[in-house]
BADO-208376 format. One line per field, with one value per atom (N, C-alpha, C): residue in one letter; x, y, z; atom name; residue number from 1. Coordinates in steps of 0.05 Angstrom, whole numbers, always signed. Layout:
rest <- a, ...
xx <- X, ...
yy <- Y, ...
zz <- Z, ...
atom <- CA, ...
nr <- NUM, ...
END
This chain:
rest <- m, m, m, g, g, g, i, i, i, e, e, e, t, t, t, v, v, v, q, q, q, a, a, a, p, p, p, p, p, p, g, g, g, r, r, r, a, a, a, a, a, a, r, r, r, v, v, v, t, t, t, g, g, g, l, l, l, a, a, a, l, l, l, q, q, q, s, s, s, l, l, l, t, t, t, a, a, a, v, v, v, g, g, g, a, a, a, v, v, v, a, a, a, g, g, g, v, v, v, k, k, k, g, g, g, f, f, f, l, l, l, d, d, d, g, g, g, t, t, t, f, f, f, d, d, d, p, p, p, l, l, l, v, v, v, d, d, d, q, q, q, l, l, l, h, h, h, d, d, d, a, a, a, w, w, w, p, p, p, l, l, l, v, v, v, d, d, d, g, g, g, r, r, r, v, v, v, l, l, l, p, p, p, a, a, a, l, l, l, a, a, a, l, l, l, a, a, a, a, a, a, t, t, t, v, v, v, g, g, g, v, v, v, p, p, p, q, q, q, v, v, v, g, g, g, a, a, a, l, l, l, v, v, v, l, l, l, g, g, g, l, l, l, r, r, r, r, r, r, h, h, h, p, p, p, r, r, r, a, a, a, p, p, p, d, d, d, a, a, a, a, a, a, l, l, l, a, a, a, v, v, v, g, g, g, a, a, a, v, v, v, l, l, l, t, t, t, g, g, g, w, w, w, v, v, v, t, t, t, f, f, f, q, q, q, l, l, l, p, p, p, l, l, l, i, i, i, g, g, g, w, w, w, t, t, t, s, s, s, p, p, p, v, v, v, q, q, q, w, w, w, a, a, a, f, f, f, a, a, a, a, a, a, i, i, i, g, g, g, l, l, l, a, a, a, e, e, e, v, v, v, a, a, a, a, a, a, g, g, g, l, l, l, a, a, a, w, w, w, r, r, r, r, r, r, a, a, a, d, d, d, r, r, r, r, r, r, r, r, r, r, r, r, a, a, a, r, r, r, g, g, g, g, g, g, a, a, a, r, r, r, h, h, h, a, a, a, v, v, v, p, p, p, a, a, a, a, a, a
xx <- +1497, +1523, +1536, +1535, +1556, +1557, +1586, +1605, +1586, +1581, +1561, +1594, +1584, +1604, +1589, +1612, +1590, +1606, +1581, +1588, +1587, +1615, +1629, +1607, +1599, +1574, +1596, +1570, +1576, +1597, +1625, +1642, +1656, +1655, +1680, +1710, +1695, +1733, +1747, +1725, +1747, +1754, +1740, +1748, +1776, +1775, +1796, +1827, +1810, +1838, +1851, +1831, +1837, +1860, +1850, +1859, +1884, +1885, +1907, +1933, +1926, +1939, +1946, +1924, +1944, +1964, +1960, +1982, +2012, +2014, +2034, +2048, +2027, +2033, +2040, +2044, +2049, +2068, +2071, +2106, +2120, +2112, +2125, +2134, +2120, +2131, +2137, +2131, +2159, +2186, +2186, +2220, +2219, +2218, +2219, +2222, +2214, +2228, +2254, +2254, +2270, +2303, +2303, +2316, +2324, +2303, +2315, +2333, +2328, +2347, +2371, +2364, +2397, +2413, +2411, +2421, +2436, +2414, +2400, +2396, +2384, +2365, +2386, +2400, +2422, +2422, +2435, +2426, +2404, +2376, +2353, +2354, +2369, +2360, +2389, +2404, +2416, +2400, +2386, +2368, +2348, +2340, +2316, +2327, +2343, +2351, +2363, +2371, +2387, +2362, +2347, +2307, +2300, +2297, +2282, +2294, +2313, +2329, +2318, +2293, +2282, +2288, +2298, +2298, +2323, +2337, +2360, +2371, +2385, +2373, +2360, +2368, +2342, +2315, +2315, +2289, +2258, +2266, +2244, +2235, +2249, +2242, +2221, +2234, +2230, +2202, +2200, +2176, +2144, +2157, +2136, +2126, +2144, +2138, +2119, +2121, +2110, +2081, +2083, +2053, +2038, +2053, +2027, +2021, +2039, +2027, +2023, +2048, +2043, +2021, +2031, +2000, +1977, +1972, +1943, +1940, +1965, +1944, +1943, +1960, +1954, +1923, +1924, +1889, +1881, +1874, +1853, +1851, +1871, +1875, +1856, +1876, +1858, +1819, +1819, +1792, +1777, +1787, +1780, +1780, +1804, +1800, +1779, +1764, +1750, +1719, +1727, +1695, +1676, +1702, +1682, +1670, +1642, +1630, +1640, +1661, +1671, +1701, +1699, +1727, +1735, +1715, +1716, +1730, +1708, +1714, +1745, +1757, +1780, +1801, +1796, +1809, +1810, +1782, +1793, +1815, +1805, +1818, +1856, +1857, +1895, +1906, +1881, +1895, +1898, +1881, +1876, +1903, +1903, +1935, +1954, +1957, +1981, +1984, +1958, +1971, +1986, +1965, +1972, +2000, +2011, +2038, +2059, +2055, +2079, +2077, +2059, +2057, +2070, +2068, +2089, +2111, +2115, +2152, +2160, +2149, +2156, +2173, +2170, +2186, +2209, +2199, +2224, +2262, +2246, +2269, +2263, +2256, +2258, +2231, +2231, +2215, +2224, +2239, +2262, +2256, +2239, +2247, +2213, +2227, +2200, +2192, +2199, +2183, +2158, +2165, +2150, +2126, +2133, +2106, +2093, +2110, +2085, +2072, +2080, +2062, +2039, +2057, +2029, +2006, +2006, +1992, +1967, +1987, +1970, +1962, +1958, +1950, +1921, +1928, +1909, +1884, +1899, +1884, +1864, +1879, +1869, +1845, +1842, +1824, +1803, +1812, +1789, +1774, +1793, +1785, +1771, +1779, +1747, +1731, +1728, +1709, +1690, +1699, +1680, +1666, +1686, +1671, +1652, +1664, +1639, +1616, +1612, +1593, +1582, +1594, +1585, +1566, +1576, +1564, +1546, +1539, +1520, +1497, +1496, +1476, +1471, +1490, +1477, +1475, +1473, +1457, +1426, +1424, +1396, +1373, +1399, +1376, +1368, +1383, +1371, +1396, +1421, +1435, +1444, +1442, +1449, +1473, +1475, +1490, +1529, +1538, +1557, +1552, +1535, +1513, +1519, +1533, +1533, +1515, +1526, +1486, +1487, +1459, +1447, +1462, +1466, +1472, +1457
yy <- +1223, +1248, +1234, +1250, +1247, +1270, +1262, +1293, +1306, +1335, +1351, +1364, +1367, +1377, +1395, +1419, +1439, +1448, +1452, +1455, +1475, +1483, +1505, +1512, +1548, +1544, +1533, +1534, +1532, +1543, +1543, +1556, +1569, +1566, +1573, +1558, +1531, +1527, +1522, +1532, +1544, +1566, +1594, +1612, +1617, +1604, +1593, +1579, +1555, +1554, +1561, +1592, +1604, +1623, +1634, +1652, +1649, +1614, +1618, +1607, +1601, +1609, +1626, +1640, +1668, +1679, +1679, +1689, +1665, +1642, +1637, +1641, +1640, +1659, +1672, +1698, +1727, +1726, +1716, +1703, +1696, +1676, +1658, +1680, +1706, +1709, +1741, +1747, +1777, +1756, +1727, +1725, +1722, +1719, +1705, +1729, +1758, +1785, +1791, +1779, +1784, +1775, +1745, +1735, +1729, +1757, +1764, +1784, +1801, +1827, +1827, +1816, +1812, +1787, +1765, +1761, +1728, +1720, +1697, +1676, +1686, +1679, +1679, +1687, +1690, +1666, +1643, +1624, +1616, +1620, +1618, +1652, +1677, +1691, +1688, +1681, +1675, +1649, +1633, +1613, +1618, +1648, +1658, +1663, +1679, +1693, +1670, +1657, +1632, +1635, +1627, +1612, +1641, +1659, +1685, +1705, +1713, +1737, +1754, +1766, +1791, +1789, +1780, +1783, +1779, +1805, +1810, +1827, +1810, +1821, +1815, +1820, +1822, +1831, +1853, +1879, +1850, +1851, +1841, +1823, +1796, +1775, +1778, +1806, +1807, +1820, +1841, +1854, +1846, +1810, +1797, +1783, +1780, +1761, +1778, +1797, +1825, +1828, +1835, +1844, +1814, +1792, +1772, +1758, +1748, +1745, +1750, +1766, +1785, +1810, +1822, +1838, +1824, +1822, +1802, +1786, +1764, +1745, +1764, +1789, +1809, +1818, +1834, +1838, +1824, +1801, +1780, +1770, +1772, +1767, +1789, +1813, +1830, +1837, +1829, +1823, +1802, +1782, +1761, +1772, +1784, +1792, +1809, +1835, +1849, +1839, +1806, +1788, +1812, +1821, +1821, +1817, +1815, +1810, +1784, +1808, +1795, +1777, +1766, +1752, +1726, +1721, +1693, +1688, +1710, +1710, +1712, +1740, +1735, +1706, +1700, +1675, +1660, +1645, +1642, +1647, +1665, +1687, +1680, +1686, +1689, +1663, +1637, +1612, +1605, +1620, +1613, +1619, +1649, +1659, +1647, +1640, +1632, +1596, +1591, +1556, +1564, +1588, +1598, +1606, +1619, +1633, +1609, +1586, +1568, +1547, +1542, +1530, +1534, +1563, +1586, +1578, +1578, +1573, +1544, +1534, +1504, +1502, +1498, +1506, +1524, +1541, +1561, +1554, +1541, +1535, +1514, +1493, +1465, +1454, +1434, +1411, +1395, +1414, +1388, +1419, +1436, +1455, +1442, +1433, +1425, +1445, +1478, +1502, +1498, +1506, +1502, +1484, +1461, +1440, +1440, +1454, +1459, +1486, +1513, +1528, +1533, +1504, +1494, +1477, +1454, +1452, +1474, +1488, +1506, +1526, +1544, +1548, +1530, +1512, +1490, +1482, +1476, +1484, +1510, +1536, +1562, +1564, +1544, +1544, +1531, +1513, +1494, +1503, +1519, +1532, +1559, +1568, +1598, +1581, +1561, +1556, +1539, +1528, +1523, +1549, +1565, +1587, +1606, +1608, +1620, +1606, +1575, +1561, +1569, +1563, +1566, +1602, +1613, +1645, +1647, +1634, +1641, +1623, +1594, +1583, +1593, +1613, +1625, +1655, +1668, +1690, +1677, +1648, +1641, +1641, +1635, +1628, +1654, +1670, +1697, +1702, +1700, +1709, +1722, +1751, +1766, +1783, +1777, +1798, +1811, +1792, +1805, +1807, +1804, +1806, +1812, +1818, +1845, +1863, +1886, +1909, +1904, +1919, +1914, +1935, +1927, +1955, +1968
zz <- +2713, +2712, +2692, +2676, +2649, +2631, +2623, +2615, +2597, +2596, +2579, +2559, +2532, +2514, +2502, +2493, +2485, +2457, +2447, +2411, +2402, +2391, +2375, +2364, +2362, +2331, +2310, +2295, +2262, +2253, +2237, +2228, +2235, +2265, +2277, +2283, +2289, +2272, +2250, +2223, +2207, +2211, +2224, +2225, +2241, +2264, +2275, +2264, +2250, +2226, +2208, +2190, +2174, +2194, +2218, +2228, +2224, +2244, +2248, +2225, +2210, +2176, +2177, +2165, +2151, +2167, +2194, +2209, +2213, +2217, +2206, +2173, +2154, +2137, +2123, +2146, +2151, +2160, +2178, +2193, +2178, +2165, +2143, +2122, +2110, +2083, +2103, +2121, +2137, +2138, +2152, +2151, +2127, +2104, +2070, +2067, +2053, +2056, +2067, +2096, +2111, +2091, +2098, +2085, +2054, +2038, +2009, +2022, +2032, +2032, +2052, +2064, +2082, +2066, +2047, +2036, +2038, +2053, +2066, +2051, +2023, +1995, +1976, +1980, +1952, +1929, +1935, +1932, +1906, +1926, +1914, +1893, +1895, +1876, +1852, +1859, +1828, +1825, +1834, +1821, +1801, +1810, +1808, +1776, +1779, +1758, +1740, +1744, +1719, +1705, +1719, +1703, +1694, +1708, +1694, +1698, +1681, +1684, +1691, +1685, +1694, +1723, +1746, +1766, +1775, +1776, +1784, +1809, +1835, +1846, +1875, +1897, +1916, +1917, +1918, +1916, +1901, +1880, +1872, +1877, +1880, +1900, +1929, +1942, +1972, +1978, +1941, +1939, +1923, +1913, +1892, +1923, +1948, +1965, +1977, +1981, +2011, +1986, +1960, +1957, +1948, +1945, +1928, +1957, +1977, +1993, +2027, +2038, +2059, +2067, +2045, +2048, +2044, +2027, +2031, +2049, +2059, +2083, +2119, +2115, +2139, +2135, +2104, +2098, +2115, +2099, +2109, +2142, +2153, +2183, +2189, +2190, +2203, +2197, +2174, +2172, +2181, +2179, +2210, +2233, +2244, +2272, +2277, +2257, +2257, +2253, +2242, +2240, +2219, +2196, +2182, +2161, +2146, +2131, +2116, +2098, +2084, +2079, +2109, +2128, +2105, +2104, +2096, +2059, +2052, +2016, +2018, +2028, +2037, +2039, +2066, +2068, +2046, +2038, +2013, +1982, +1988, +1962, +1970, +1996, +2000, +1998, +2006, +2013, +1977, +1963, +1926, +1916, +1929, +1930, +1928, +1950, +1964, +1947, +1940, +1925, +1899, +1887, +1861, +1855, +1870, +1878, +1884, +1894, +1902, +1883, +1862, +1835, +1816, +1813, +1793, +1798, +1826, +1840, +1827, +1832, +1832, +1809, +1782, +1761, +1762, +1776, +1774, +1808, +1820, +1837, +1846, +1831, +1837, +1861, +1861, +1875, +1891, +1902, +1925, +1944, +1951, +1975, +1994, +2017, +2034, +2038, +2039, +2049, +2025, +1998, +1993, +2000, +1994, +1992, +2014, +2044, +2065, +2058, +2045, +2034, +2018, +1992, +1983, +1996, +2017, +2039, +2046, +2060, +2082, +2065, +2028, +2011, +2008, +2001, +2000, +2029, +2049, +2080, +2083, +2068, +2082, +2054, +2035, +2021, +2024, +2035, +2050, +2084, +2094, +2111, +2103, +2092, +2071, +2062, +2050, +2045, +2061, +2077, +2107, +2120, +2117, +2141, +2126, +2088, +2080, +2087, +2076, +2077, +2106, +2128, +2153, +2157, +2153, +2143, +2141, +2116, +2090, +2105, +2119, +2132, +2153, +2170, +2198, +2175, +2160, +2153, +2147, +2125, +2121, +2142, +2165, +2184, +2200, +2191, +2207, +2223, +2235, +2234, +2226, +2227, +2206, +2224, +2246, +2250, +2241, +2232, +2212, +2178, +2174, +2143, +2125, +2104, +2082, +2076, +2084, +2079, +2045, +2036, +2018, +2007, +1971, +1961, +1957
atom <- N, CA, C, N, CA, C, N, CA, C, N, CA, C, N, CA, C, N, CA, C, N, CA, C, N, CA, C, N, CA, C, N, CA, C, N, CA, C, N, CA, C, N, CA, C, N, CA, C, N, CA, C, N, CA, C, N, CA, C, N, CA, C, N, CA, C, N, CA, C, N, CA, C, N, CA, C, N, CA, C, N, CA, C, N, CA, C, N, CA, C, N, CA, C, N, CA, C, N, CA, C, N, CA, C, N, CA, C, N, CA, C, N, CA, C, N, CA, C, N, CA, C, N, CA, C, N, CA, C, N, CA, C, N, CA, C, N, CA, C, N, CA, C, N, CA, C, N, CA, C, N, CA, C, N, CA, C, N, CA, C, N, CA, C, N, CA, C, N, CA, C, N, CA, C, N, CA, C, N, CA, C, N, CA, C, N, CA, C, N, CA, C, N, CA, C, N, CA, C, N, CA, C, N, CA, C, N, CA, C, N, CA, C, N, CA, C, N, CA, C, N, CA, C, N, CA, C, N, CA, C, N, CA, C, N, CA, C, N, CA, C, N, CA, C, N, CA, C, N, CA, C, N, CA, C, N, CA, C, N, CA, C, N, CA, C, N, CA, C, N, CA, C, N, CA, C, N, CA, C, N, CA, C, N, CA, C, N, CA, C, N, CA, C, N, CA, C, N, CA, C, N, CA, C, N, CA, C, N, CA, C, N, CA, C, N, CA, C, N, CA, C, N, CA, C, N, CA, C, N, CA, C, N, CA, C, N, CA, C, N, CA, C, N, CA, C, N, CA, C, N, CA, C, N, CA, C, N, CA, C, N, CA, C, N, CA, C, N, CA, C, N, CA, C, N, CA, C, N, CA, C, N, CA, C, N, CA, C, N, CA, C, N, CA, C, N, CA, C, N, CA, C, N, CA, C, N, CA, C, N, CA, C, N, CA, C, N, CA, C, N, CA, C, N, CA, C, N, CA, C, N, CA, C, N, CA, C, N, CA, C, N, CA, C, N, CA, C, N, CA, C, N, CA, C, N, CA, C, N, CA, C, N, CA, C, N, CA, C, N, CA, C, N, CA, C, N, CA, C, N, CA, C, N, CA, C, N, CA, C, N, CA, C, N, CA, C, N, CA, C, N, CA, C, N, CA, C, N, CA, C, N, CA, C, N, CA, C, N, CA, C, N, CA, C, N, CA, C, N, CA, C, N, CA, C
nr <- 1, 1, 1, 2, 2, 2, 3, 3, 3, 4, 4, 4, 5, 5, 5, 6, 6, 6, 7, 7, 7, 8, 8, 8, 9, 9, 9, 10, 10, 10, 11, 11, 11, 12, 12, 12, 13, 13, 13, 14, 14, 14, 15, 15, 15, 16, 16, 16, 17, 17, 17, 18, 18, 18, 19, 19, 19, 20, 20, 20, 21, 21, 21, 22, 22, 22, 23, 23, 23, 24, 24, 24, 25, 25, 25, 26, 26, 26, 27, 27, 27, 28, 28, 28, 29, 29, 29, 30, 30, 30, 31, 31, 31, 32, 32, 32, 33, 33, 33, 34, 34, 34, 35, 35, 35, 36, 36, 36, 37, 37, 37, 38, 38, 38, 39, 39, 39, 40, 40, 40, 41, 41, 41, 42, 42, 42, 43, 43, 43, 44, 44, 44, 45, 45, 45, 46, 46, 46, 47, 47, 47, 48, 48, 48, 49, 49, 49, 50, 50, 50, 51, 51, 51, 52, 52, 52, 53, 53, 53, 54, 54, 54, 55, 55, 55, 56, 56, 56, 57, 57, 57, 58, 58, 58, 59, 59, 59, 60, 60, 60, 61, 61, 61, 62, 62, 62, 63, 63, 63, 64, 64, 64, 65, 65, 65, 66, 66, 66, 67, 67, 67, 68, 68, 68, 69, 69, 69, 70, 70, 70, 71, 71, 71, 72, 72, 72, 73, 73, 73, 74, 74, 74, 75, 75, 75, 76, 76, 76, 77, 77, 77, 78, 78, 78, 79, 79, 79, 80, 80, 80, 81, 81, 81, 82, 82, 82, 83, 83, 83, 84, 84, 84, 85, 85, 85, 86, 86, 86, 87, 87, 87, 88, 88, 88, 89, 89, 89, 90, 90, 90, 91, 91, 91, 92, 92, 92, 93, 93, 93, 94, 94, 94, 95, 95, 95, 96, 96, 96, 97, 97, 97, 98, 98, 98, 99, 99, 99, 100, 100, 100, 101, 101, 101, 102, 102, 102, 103, 103, 103, 104, 104, 104, 105, 105, 105, 106, 106, 106, 107, 107, 107, 108, 108, 108, 109, 109, 109, 110, 110, 110, 111, 111, 111, 112, 112, 112, 113, 113, 113, 114, 114, 114, 115, 115, 115, 116, 116, 116, 117, 117, 117, 118, 118, 118, 119, 119, 119, 120, 120, 120, 121, 121, 121, 122, 122, 122, 123, 123, 123, 124, 124, 124, 125, 125, 125, 126, 126, 126, 127, 127, 127, 128, 128, 128, 129, 129, 129, 130, 130, 130, 131, 131, 131, 132, 132, 132, 133, 133, 133, 134, 134, 134, 135, 135, 135, 136, 136, 136, 137, 137, 137, 138, 138, 138, 139, 139, 139, 140, 140, 140, 141, 141, 141, 142, 142, 142, 143, 143, 143, 144, 144, 144, 145, 145, 145, 146, 146, 146, 147, 147, 147, 148, 148, 148, 149, 149, 149, 150, 150, 150, 151, 151, 151, 152, 152, 152, 153, 153, 153
END
């Protein structure tokens, strides 16, 4: 009488990880947009304006965060929850965009913000989860498990 283990389907861990990271990032983006708009991040807005005079006020940073991070993360999350065939690709893409977004910001706002480094790590983790999810999805389709296969063009 031994303990039996049940192995999760390939890609499930990557899918769950990706969805969890997308959820966390979407919530973080909403909090960030709120922080910009309600004045919590005014010192950051001033710092951004000093580094990049185009940033003049709270609205542009809030819109940029929403458009670059928030909306894509929510979109990828919805695709993943609906088990859309493009969800693994979307997960990979939003991780790459998040990583690029943070990398772009670091020289502008400084290298000492733990939030920036945390979201850089989350972006890299999203890329890794997206790659693993996509790989598992392709293997499953190659074996004939085309339940969520992309329709032929």
